[in-house]
C-alpha positions as CSV (number, residue, x, y, z in Angstrom):
1,M,99.5,108.6,40.7
2,K,96.3,110.1,39.5
3,G,95.8,113.7,40.5
4,L,92.7,115.8,41.3
5,A,90.8,118.5,39.6
6,R,89.1,121.7,40.9
7,R,85.9,119.9,41.7
8,E,87.7,117.2,43.6
9,F,89.8,119.7,45.4
10,Q,86.6,121.3,46.8
11,L,85.7,117.9,48.2
12,V,89.1,117.8,49.9
13,L,88.3,121.2,51.5
14,L,84.9,120.0,52.5
15,R,86.1,116.9,54.3
16,R,87.6,118.8,57.2
17,M,84.6,121.2,57.3
18,A,82.3,118.3,57.9
19,D,83.6,118.1,61.5
20,Y,81.9,121.5,62.2
21,Q,79.2,121.9,59.7
22,P,77.9,118.5,58.5
23,G,74.6,120.0,57.1
24,L,76.4,122.7,55.0
25,V,78.9,120.1,53.8
26,E,76.1,117.7,52.8
27,D,74.4,120.4,50.8
28,A,77.7,121.3,49.2
29,V,78.5,117.7,48.3
30,R,75.1,117.4,46.6
31,A,75.8,120.7,44.7
32,L,79.0,119.2,43.4
33,D,77.0,116.1,42.2
34,A,79.1,114.0,44.5
35,T,78.6,111.6,47.4
36,R,80.1,111.3,50.9
37,T,81.8,108.2,49.7
38,E,83.4,110.1,46.8
39,M,84.5,112.8,49.2
40,R,86.2,110.2,51.4
41,E,87.9,108.6,48.4
42,V,89.1,111.9,47.1
43,N,90.4,112.9,50.5
44,A,92.3,109.6,50.7
45,R,93.8,110.3,47.3
46,W,94.8,113.8,48.4
47,Q,96.5,112.3,51.5
48,R,98.5,110.0,49.2
49,I,99.5,112.9,47.0
50,L,100.7,114.8,50.1
51,R,102.8,111.9,51.2
52,S,104.1,110.9,47.7
53,R,107.8,111.2,47.1
54,T,107.2,111.6,43.3
55,F,104.3,114.1,43.2
56,P,105.5,117.7,42.9
57,R,105.9,119.8,46.1
58,G,105.2,123.4,47.0
59,R,103.5,125.5,44.4
60,R,103.9,122.9,41.7
61,R,101.7,120.4,43.7
62,Y,98.8,122.9,43.7
63,E,99.3,123.9,40.1
64,A,99.1,120.3,39.1
65,V,95.7,120.1,40.7
66,L,94.3,123.6,40.2
67,G,96.1,124.9,37.1
68,P,98.3,128.0,36.8
69,A,98.2,130.4,39.8
70,E,98.2,134.2,40.0
71,E,101.4,135.2,41.8
72,G,102.4,137.9,44.2
73,E,104.4,138.6,47.3
74,R,103.6,139.3,50.9
75,R,105.7,140.6,53.7
76,V,105.4,138.5,56.9
77,G,107.5,140.2,59.5
78,D,111.0,140.6,58.0
79,V,110.4,137.9,55.4
80,V,109.0,138.4,51.9
81,C,107.0,135.4,50.9
82,D,105.7,134.3,47.5
83,V,101.9,134.0,47.3
84,A,100.0,132.0,44.8
85,S,96.2,132.0,44.5
86,W,93.6,130.5,42.2
87,P,90.2,131.9,41.0
88,P,87.1,131.3,43.1
89,F,85.5,127.9,43.3
90,P,81.8,127.5,42.5
91,L,81.0,126.6,46.1
92,W,82.5,129.8,47.4
93,P,82.3,132.4,44.5
94,G,83.8,135.3,46.5
95,L,86.8,133.3,47.7
96,R,90.1,132.2,46.3
97,F,92.4,129.4,47.4
98,E,95.8,130.8,48.4
99,I,99.1,129.4,49.5
100,V,101.9,131.4,51.1
101,L,105.3,130.0,50.4
102,A,108.3,130.3,52.7
103,P,111.6,131.4,51.2
104,D,112.6,127.8,50.7
105,G,109.5,127.1,48.6
106,S,107.6,125.1,51.2
107,V,104.0,125.9,51.8
108,A,103.7,127.9,55.0
109,Q,99.9,128.6,54.8
110,E,97.1,127.3,52.7
111,W,93.6,128.6,52.9
112,L,90.6,130.4,51.4
113,V,90.8,134.2,51.2
114,R,88.5,136.9,50.0
115,D,88.8,137.6,46.3
116,P,89.8,141.3,45.8
117,A,86.8,141.8,43.5
118,S,84.4,140.4,46.1
119,P,82.9,142.7,48.7
120,V,83.8,142.1,52.4
121,P,80.6,141.1,54.3
122,E,79.3,143.6,56.9
123,L,80.3,142.2,60.2
124,R,78.8,144.6,62.7
125,T,78.1,142.2,65.5
126,V,79.0,138.7,66.5
127,D,75.6,137.5,65.2
128,D,76.8,138.4,61.7
129,L,79.5,135.8,62.0
130,A,77.5,132.9,60.5
131,P,79.2,129.7,59.2
132,W,80.8,130.1,55.8
133,T,80.1,133.9,55.6
134,C,83.7,135.1,56.1
135,V,87.4,134.2,56.1
136,V,90.1,135.0,58.6
137,G,91.0,138.2,56.8
138,D,87.4,139.5,57.0
139,L,87.4,139.1,60.8
140,A,90.8,140.8,61.0
141,A,89.5,143.8,58.9
142,R,86.5,144.2,61.4
143,W,88.0,143.6,64.9
144,D,91.2,144.7,66.4
145,G,93.3,142.8,68.9
146,L,92.8,139.3,67.5
147,A,94.6,136.4,69.1
148,H,95.5,134.0,66.3
149,Q,96.1,130.4,67.3
150,D,97.0,127.2,65.4
151,G,94.2,124.7,65.3
152,D,94.2,121.0,66.2
153,A,94.8,120.0,62.6
154,P,96.9,121.6,59.8
155,S,93.7,123.0,58.1
156,R,92.3,124.6,61.2
157,W,92.8,128.0,62.6
158,H,91.3,129.7,65.7
159,V,91.0,133.4,66.4
160,G,90.2,134.9,69.8
161,F,88.6,138.3,69.9
162,T,86.6,140.6,72.1
163,A,83.2,142.0,70.8
164,P,82.3,145.7,71.3
165,D,80.2,144.7,74.3
166,G,83.3,143.2,76.0
167,S,82.3,139.6,75.5
168,S,85.1,137.2,74.5
169,Y,84.8,134.7,71.7
170,V,86.8,132.2,69.7
171,A,86.1,131.8,65.9
172,H,86.9,128.4,64.4
173,F,88.1,128.3,60.8
174,V,88.8,125.4,58.5
175,W,90.9,126.2,55.4
176,G,90.4,129.8,56.4
177,L,86.6,129.7,56.2
178,L,84.5,130.4,59.3
179,Q,82.8,127.4,60.8
180,E,81.6,128.5,64.2
181,V,82.0,131.2,66.9
182,V,81.9,130.2,70.5
183,S,81.7,132.3,73.7
184,V,84.6,131.9,76.1
């Protein structure tokens, strides 16, 4: 089965983001010199890769697409997990794609994270939380008492939080990248 490359992998990430930010996705697709049709075709190929019995699993799957990863470890509760990450993509120059591997080698989390060399955006108020400006970790670094929730698809994540003025919000992320913030 034909694999993907970094450019195509960005199209895979964009496919789910289009549900929230179609305008930003359209601009990004053009920046990659691609079309919406190509984005759909690449996403369909990625879905076949995910379901393939012969394509590598875990870290090897992502390395086949993105190349060698930088490796590390992260403690999650009592468990030490392996972490693999790849250099920033052209569309998101301050962000890396990261996978967190469970002890059995399966992928427990996959998302965009802030590159350590990239400055964290100043998030003084909820108005600073514009689409595609921050990742889940940036929000966690700014506000305490976050309520993390699984999203309605594997690539989605929701975070409930209270602003300094006492107002409650939910931030919606796709692949770890902020898509929208709604008042609750």
